[in-house]
C-alpha positions as CSV (number, residue, x, y, z in Angstrom):
1,M,-11.5,-132.6,-95.2
2,S,-7.9,-132.0,-95.8
3,A,-5.1,-133.8,-94.0
4,T,-1.7,-132.7,-92.9
5,S,1.4,-134.8,-93.4
6,R,2.0,-137.7,-90.6
7,P,5.5,-138.3,-89.4
8,A,7.5,-140.7,-91.5
9,S,7.4,-143.1,-88.3
10,G,3.6,-143.8,-89.5
11,D,5.1,-146.6,-92.0
12,A,7.4,-148.1,-89.3
13,D,4.4,-148.3,-87.0
14,S,2.2,-150.0,-89.6
15,N,5.1,-152.6,-90.5
16,H,5.4,-153.2,-86.8
17,A,1.6,-153.8,-86.2
18,L,1.9,-156.4,-89.4
19,E,4.8,-158.0,-87.7
20,D,2.9,-158.3,-84.4
21,F,-0.2,-159.4,-86.1
22,L,1.8,-162.2,-88.1
23,G,3.3,-163.3,-84.9
24,A,-0.1,-163.6,-83.2
25,L,-1.3,-165.5,-86.1
26,A,1.4,-168.0,-86.0
27,G,0.7,-168.5,-82.1
28,D,-3.1,-168.5,-82.7
29,D,-3.6,-166.0,-79.9
30,P,-7.0,-164.6,-80.4
31,E,-6.4,-161.6,-78.2
32,R,-3.2,-160.7,-79.8
33,L,-4.9,-161.1,-83.2
34,Y,-7.4,-158.5,-82.2
35,D,-4.9,-156.0,-80.5
36,R,-2.1,-156.2,-82.9
37,A,-4.2,-156.4,-86.2
38,P,-2.8,-154.6,-89.2
39,C,-5.6,-152.2,-88.9
40,G,-7.3,-150.4,-85.8
41,Y,-10.3,-151.8,-84.3
42,L,-12.8,-150.2,-81.9
43,T,-16.1,-151.0,-80.4
44,T,-18.6,-148.3,-79.5
45,T,-21.9,-148.4,-77.6
46,A,-24.9,-147.8,-79.8
47,D,-24.5,-143.9,-79.0
48,G,-21.0,-143.8,-80.1
49,L,-19.0,-144.2,-76.7
50,I,-16.0,-146.0,-77.1
51,A,-16.1,-149.4,-75.1
52,K,-12.9,-151.2,-76.6
53,V,-10.0,-150.2,-78.8
54,N,-7.0,-152.1,-79.9
55,Q,-3.4,-151.4,-79.8
56,T,-3.0,-150.7,-83.5
57,F,-5.3,-147.9,-83.3
58,L,-3.7,-146.4,-80.4
59,T,-0.2,-146.5,-82.1
60,L,-1.8,-144.8,-85.3
61,T,-3.4,-141.9,-83.2
62,G,-1.0,-141.6,-80.3
63,Y,-3.8,-141.8,-77.5
64,H,-3.5,-143.9,-74.3
65,R,-6.3,-146.6,-73.9
66,G,-7.6,-144.6,-70.7
67,H,-8.1,-141.4,-72.8
68,L,-10.7,-143.1,-75.0
69,V,-12.5,-146.1,-73.5
70,G,-15.6,-144.9,-71.5
71,A,-14.5,-141.3,-72.0
72,R,-14.7,-140.3,-75.9
73,R,-17.2,-141.0,-78.6
74,F,-15.8,-141.9,-82.0
75,V,-17.1,-138.8,-83.5
76,D,-15.3,-136.7,-81.2
77,L,-12.1,-138.1,-82.7
78,L,-12.9,-136.5,-86.2
79,T,-12.2,-133.2,-87.6
80,A,-15.1,-130.5,-87.9
81,G,-15.9,-131.3,-91.3
82,G,-15.7,-135.2,-90.4
83,R,-18.2,-134.6,-87.5
84,I,-20.6,-133.0,-89.9
85,Y,-20.2,-136.0,-92.4
86,H,-20.6,-138.3,-89.4
87,E,-24.1,-136.8,-88.4
88,T,-25.2,-136.3,-91.9
89,H,-24.2,-139.3,-93.9
90,Y,-22.3,-142.0,-91.7
91,A,-24.7,-142.2,-88.9
92,P,-27.9,-142.3,-90.9
93,L,-26.4,-144.9,-93.1
94,L,-25.5,-147.0,-90.3
95,Q,-29.0,-146.6,-88.9
96,M,-30.6,-147.7,-92.3
97,H,-28.4,-150.5,-93.3
98,G,-26.6,-151.8,-90.3
99,S,-23.2,-151.2,-92.0
100,A,-21.0,-148.8,-93.7
101,R,-17.9,-149.3,-95.8
102,E,-14.8,-147.5,-97.0
103,I,-15.9,-144.3,-95.6
104,A,-13.1,-141.5,-96.1
105,L,-12.6,-139.6,-92.7
106,D,-9.8,-137.8,-91.1
107,V,-9.0,-138.7,-87.1
108,V,-7.5,-136.0,-85.1
109,C,-4.5,-137.6,-83.4
110,A,-3.2,-137.0,-79.7
111,D,-0.6,-134.4,-81.1
112,G,-3.2,-132.5,-83.1
113,S,-2.2,-133.9,-86.5
114,R,-4.8,-135.5,-88.8
115,L,-4.9,-139.2,-90.0
116,P,-6.5,-139.8,-93.2
117,V,-8.5,-143.3,-92.6
118,L,-11.1,-145.4,-94.2
119,V,-13.7,-146.8,-92.1
120,N,-15.8,-150.0,-92.2
121,S,-18.5,-150.4,-89.6
122,V,-21.0,-153.0,-88.7
123,V,-24.0,-152.5,-86.0
124,E,-24.6,-155.5,-83.5
125,L,-28.0,-156.3,-82.5
126,D,-29.5,-157.5,-79.1
127,G,-31.8,-160.4,-78.8
128,S,-34.7,-158.1,-79.4
129,G,-33.3,-156.6,-82.6
130,R,-32.1,-153.5,-81.4
131,P,-28.6,-151.9,-81.7
132,S,-26.2,-153.0,-79.0
133,A,-22.8,-152.1,-80.3
134,I,-21.1,-150.8,-83.4
135,R,-17.9,-152.4,-84.4
136,T,-15.4,-150.5,-86.6
137,A,-12.4,-151.2,-88.5
138,V,-10.0,-148.1,-89.3
139,F,-7.6,-148.5,-92.1
140,D,-4.5,-145.8,-92.6
141,A,-5.4,-144.2,-95.8
142,T,-2.4,-141.7,-96.0
143,Q,-0.6,-143.3,-98.9
144,R,-4.0,-143.7,-100.8
145,R,-5.1,-140.0,-100.4
146,E,-1.6,-139.1,-101.5
147,Y,-2.1,-141.3,-104.5
148,E,-5.5,-139.8,-105.1
149,R,-4.0,-136.4,-105.0
150,E,-1.3,-137.1,-107.3
151,L,-3.8,-138.5,-109.8
152,L,-5.8,-135.5,-109.4
153,R,-2.8,-133.2,-110.2
154,E,-1.8,-135.4,-113.1
155,R,-5.4,-135.0,-114.6
156,Q,-5.4,-131.4,-114.0
157,R,-2.1,-131.0,-115.6
158,A,-3.3,-133.0,-118.6
159,E,-6.2,-130.6,-119.2
160,E,-4.0,-127.8,-119.7
161,S,-4.2,-125.6,-122.9
162,E,-3.2,-127.2,-126.2
163,A,-0.1,-124.8,-126.3
164,H,1.3,-126.5,-123.3
165,A,0.8,-130.2,-124.5
166,V,4.3,-131.0,-125.3
167,A,5.7,-129.7,-122.1
168,L,2.9,-131.5,-120.3
169,A,3.7,-134.8,-122.0
170,R,7.2,-134.7,-121.1
171,T,6.5,-133.9,-117.5
172,L,4.2,-136.9,-117.1
173,Q,6.5,-139.1,-119.0
174,Q,9.2,-138.3,-116.4
175,S,6.8,-139.2,-113.5
176,F,6.6,-142.8,-114.7
177,I,10.1,-143.6,-113.9
178,P,12.3,-143.1,-110.8
179,P,14.2,-139.5,-110.7
180,A,17.3,-141.5,-109.6
181,H,17.9,-145.2,-109.4
182,P,18.1,-146.6,-105.9
183,R,21.3,-148.0,-104.7
184,I,20.9,-151.7,-103.9
185,P,23.8,-153.1,-101.6
186,G,25.2,-156.1,-103.4
187,L,23.4,-155.6,-106.5
188,E,23.9,-153.4,-109.8
189,L,20.8,-151.6,-111.1
190,A,20.6,-149.8,-114.3
191,A,17.8,-148.7,-116.7
192,G,17.1,-147.0,-119.9
193,Y,13.8,-145.4,-121.2
194,R,12.9,-143.5,-124.4
195,P,9.3,-142.3,-125.3
196,A,8.0,-143.0,-128.6
197,G,8.7,-140.5,-131.5
198,S,9.5,-137.0,-130.3
199,G,8.2,-137.6,-126.9
200,A,5.2,-135.3,-127.3
201,E,2.5,-138.0,-127.0
202,I,1.9,-139.6,-123.5
203,G,2.7,-143.3,-123.4
204,G,2.3,-145.9,-120.7
205,D,5.4,-147.6,-120.2
206,F,6.7,-147.3,-116.5
207,Y,9.2,-148.9,-114.4
208,D,10.0,-148.7,-110.5
209,A,12.5,-150.1,-108.0
210,F,12.1,-149.8,-104.3
211,E,13.0,-151.2,-101.0
212,V,10.1,-153.1,-99.1
213,S,12.3,-154.0,-96.0
214,A,15.9,-154.8,-95.2
215,N,17.4,-157.1,-98.1
216,D,14.0,-157.2,-99.9
217,W,13.6,-155.1,-103.0
218,C,10.9,-155.0,-105.5
219,L,11.5,-154.2,-109.5
220,V,8.4,-153.6,-111.4
221,I,8.1,-152.8,-115.2
222,G,4.7,-152.4,-116.8
223,D,2.9,-151.0,-120.0
224,V,-0.7,-149.6,-120.0
225,C,-2.5,-150.0,-123.3
226,G,-3.1,-146.9,-125.2
227,K,-1.7,-143.5,-125.1
228,G,-3.0,-140.1,-123.8
229,V,-4.4,-138.3,-120.7
230,E,-6.4,-141.5,-119.6
231,A,-3.5,-143.9,-120.1
232,A,-1.3,-141.7,-118.0
233,V,-3.8,-141.6,-115.2
234,V,-3.9,-145.5,-115.2
235,T,-0.2,-145.6,-115.2
236,S,0.2,-143.5,-112.2
237,L,-2.6,-145.7,-110.5
238,A,-0.7,-148.8,-111.5
239,R,2.9,-147.8,-110.3
240,Y,1.6,-146.6,-106.9
241,T,-0.8,-149.6,-106.3
242,V,2.0,-152.0,-106.8
243,R,4.1,-149.9,-104.3
244,A,1.5,-150.1,-101.7
245,A,0.6,-153.8,-102.3
246,A,4.2,-155.0,-102.3
247,V,4.4,-154.0,-98.4
248,R,1.5,-156.2,-97.7
249,Q,2.0,-159.0,-100.2
250,S,5.0,-161.3,-100.0
251,L,4.8,-162.6,-103.2
252,P,4.7,-160.8,-106.6
253,S,1.5,-162.5,-107.7
254,G,-0.2,-161.1,-104.7
255,A,0.7,-157.6,-105.8
256,L,-0.7,-158.2,-109.3
257,A,-3.8,-159.5,-107.8
258,T,-4.2,-156.4,-105.9
259,L,-3.4,-154.3,-109.0
260,N,-6.0,-156.4,-111.0
261,E,-8.6,-155.6,-108.6
262,V,-7.9,-151.9,-108.3
263,L,-8.0,-151.4,-112.0
264,L,-11.3,-153.2,-112.3
265,H,-12.9,-150.9,-109.8
266,H,-11.3,-147.9,-111.4
267,G,-14.0,-147.2,-114.0
268,S,-11.6,-147.1,-116.9
269,D,-11.4,-149.6,-119.7
270,R,-7.5,-149.6,-119.6
271,F,-5.8,-152.7,-118.7
272,C,-1.9,-153.3,-118.6
273,T,0.8,-155.7,-118.6
274,V,3.3,-155.8,-115.6
275,T,6.1,-157.8,-114.5
276,V,6.9,-157.8,-110.6
277,L,10.3,-159.0,-109.6
278,R,11.1,-159.4,-105.9
279,L,14.8,-159.5,-105.0
280,R,15.8,-161.1,-101.5
281,L,19.2,-161.6,-99.8
282,Q,19.2,-164.6,-97.7
283,D,22.5,-166.2,-96.3
284,R,24.5,-164.1,-98.7
285,R,22.7,-165.3,-101.6
286,W,20.2,-163.3,-103.9
287,T,17.0,-165.0,-105.0
288,A,14.7,-163.7,-107.7
289,T,10.9,-164.3,-107.5
290,V,8.8,-163.2,-110.6
291,S,5.4,-162.9,-111.6
292,C,4.2,-161.8,-115.0
293,G,0.8,-160.4,-116.0
294,G,0.7,-160.6,-119.7
295,H,4.1,-159.2,-120.0
296,P,7.3,-160.5,-121.6
297,L,9.1,-163.0,-119.4
298,P,12.3,-161.7,-117.9
299,L,15.8,-162.9,-119.3
300,L,18.4,-164.5,-117.2
301,I,22.0,-163.9,-118.7
302,R,24.4,-166.3,-117.2
303,R,28.3,-166.9,-117.9
304,S,29.0,-169.4,-120.4
305,E,25.2,-170.1,-121.2
306,P,22.5,-168.6,-123.7
307,P,20.2,-165.9,-122.3
308,V,17.0,-167.7,-121.2
309,G,13.6,-166.4,-120.1
310,F,12.3,-167.5,-116.8
311,G,8.7,-167.6,-115.2
312,R,5.4,-168.3,-116.5
313,P,3.0,-166.1,-118.6
314,G,0.0,-164.6,-116.7
315,S,-3.2,-163.1,-117.3
316,L,-3.3,-159.4,-118.6
317,V,-4.0,-156.9,-115.6
318,G,-7.2,-155.2,-115.1
319,L,-9.2,-157.3,-117.7
320,V,-10.8,-160.3,-115.9
321,D,-12.2,-160.9,-112.4
322,E,-10.3,-164.3,-111.9
323,P,-6.7,-163.7,-113.5
324,E,-4.1,-166.3,-113.3
325,F,-0.6,-165.4,-111.8
326,S,1.9,-167.6,-110.6
327,D,5.5,-167.2,-109.0
328,T,8.8,-168.5,-110.0
329,T,11.9,-168.3,-107.8
330,I,15.5,-168.9,-109.0
331,E,18.8,-168.3,-107.1
332,L,21.1,-165.6,-108.7
333,R,24.7,-166.4,-109.0
334,P,27.8,-163.9,-109.1
335,G,27.8,-162.7,-112.7
336,D,24.2,-163.4,-113.3
337,V,22.2,-160.3,-115.0
338,V,18.5,-160.3,-115.2
339,V,16.8,-157.9,-117.8
340,V,13.2,-156.8,-118.0
341,Y,11.5,-154.8,-120.8
342,T,8.5,-153.6,-122.2
343,D,7.3,-154.8,-125.7
344,G,8.6,-151.6,-127.4
345,V,11.9,-153.6,-127.6
346,T,10.7,-156.7,-129.3
347,E,8.1,-155.3,-131.3
348,A,10.1,-152.5,-132.5
349,R,9.9,-152.2,-136.5
350,S,12.7,-151.0,-138.9
351,P,11.8,-148.6,-141.5
352,E,11.3,-151.6,-144.0
353,G,8.7,-153.0,-141.6
354,E,10.9,-155.8,-140.0
355,F,10.1,-156.7,-136.4
356,Y,13.3,-156.6,-133.9
357,D,11.5,-159.8,-132.1
358,D,12.6,-161.9,-129.3
359,E,15.3,-163.9,-131.2
360,R,17.1,-160.9,-132.2
361,L,17.3,-159.7,-128.6
362,V,18.5,-163.0,-127.3
363,A,21.2,-163.1,-129.9
364,W,22.3,-159.5,-129.1
365,L,22.5,-160.2,-125.3
366,A,24.5,-163.5,-126.1
367,E,27.0,-161.5,-128.1
368,H,27.3,-158.5,-125.6
369,P,27.4,-159.6,-122.0
370,G,28.5,-157.0,-119.4
371,S,27.3,-155.0,-116.4
372,A,23.7,-153.9,-115.6
373,D,24.7,-150.6,-117.2
374,A,26.3,-152.1,-120.5
375,V,23.4,-154.3,-120.9
376,A,20.4,-151.8,-120.4
377,E,22.2,-148.9,-122.3
378,G,23.1,-151.3,-125.1
379,I,19.6,-152.5,-125.5
380,L,18.1,-149.0,-125.6
381,R,20.6,-148.0,-128.1
382,E,20.4,-150.9,-130.3
383,V,16.5,-150.8,-130.6
384,V,16.4,-146.9,-131.2
385,E,19.1,-147.6,-134.0
386,F,17.0,-150.4,-135.4
387,Q,14.2,-147.9,-135.8
388,S,16.5,-145.3,-137.5
389,G,16.5,-143.1,-134.4
390,R,12.6,-142.9,-134.2
391,P,11.0,-145.4,-132.1
392,R,7.3,-146.2,-132.8
393,D,6.5,-147.1,-129.2
394,D,7.9,-146.3,-125.7
395,I,10.8,-148.4,-124.8
396,A,11.8,-149.4,-121.1
397,V,14.7,-151.6,-120.1
398,V,15.8,-152.4,-116.6
399,A,18.8,-154.7,-115.8
400,V,20.0,-155.9,-112.3
401,A,23.2,-157.8,-111.8
402,V,25.0,-159.5,-109.1
403,P,28.6,-158.7,-109.3
404,G,31.0,-161.3,-110.2
């Protein structure tokens, strides 16, 4: 069941639905909580005729309430392949177990386009134990489908012939970092990245920077354990999972918790370290909220003060069922620079076997203050030179600065 692309307004609709839901939650309005929920809700009779539907579902699909309630069955809204799956798998599953979870379907919208969805349903029974209604939650799975297709493309490319291994590795490495840095009004952003050795081996370092909403940005840096194709798949999964989670989770710790759950259910034994930094502008002042999952703490460089780490260490991501993640918020002043990096910096080794270590990094930053560009490029250059031009591990550095 393939899906065509939905208009870009779909993300805006989802954001509006979430805002409406939070407003209803604050007002404790049960009717609005149902109608403006972040997912679609519909109730059907036992034979599938739609009896009730919320506004979120109507917004996602473009239908009017009168076109659905009492007029259409849920199965009528599915693609041809979806209707077959409904009759052969989905409906029997409901009949046997009384519920169905995370069923992937495509809904045909009012304009003829297809909306990928995940469906959860439960059967309501009457006093005699017979089915009286089916209640269904419908989640927009557009991004998830795209992530799955991207992961599949990554794996297919990784299984190319050995003759193309070097070119493939470089292609995958480039997908772990943004092709261009976004411009953040009121901040400077710079990054440096260098794969290990010649770059022929696929590593797991990644970083990302993206806008969540107006004056609200997310900066992510991480390192998946190991190397090779499987590490690359998990790296892509981690990057896109945090992107999706940041939209729904206001705190970095929430995004890490979501990523931890996704990795535990992925079927791989790979875990990772990740730092999520949320940058918000309020009353013309920037704040930085950070949560670290087994990753080196960010460093704050402030004028006339020694560089210092901030935040608290947390659990490795994707390793335990009940991880510990916390959030730390600081106010950024004009001239402040925040640096996040992977362990390819501090665990770099010289040809003689000496570690670059945290103390050396702090000392270098104290002696070389500057713009975000100068700091990121300077650290990368310093660490590569420390290893005589051939790093043993991937190196990623991101710096963000408040102009003085």
